[in-house]
N, C-alpha and C positions, 0 to 999 in steps of 0.2 A: 418531440414533446415541448421543447422550449419555443419553437416557432409557433406551434399550435396555441400555446398559452399566450404568447405575445399577440397573436392575431385576435384572440378573444379579448385581451385587454384593450387593444386598439378599437375594437368594435364597441366596447363599453364606453371608452373615452369619447368616441364619436357620437354615441347615442345619448350620453349624459347631457351634453350642452344643448342638444335639441330639446330634450325634456325640460330643461331649465328655461329655455326660451318660451316654450309652449306655456309653462306655468306662469311666467311673467306676463305673457300676452293673454 
């Protein structure tokens, strides 16, 4: 459970900056 949750958090952390960059661009 912890590993699965951590993976989801990492996925969100990786996706968030990409969205921010697209919004800025």
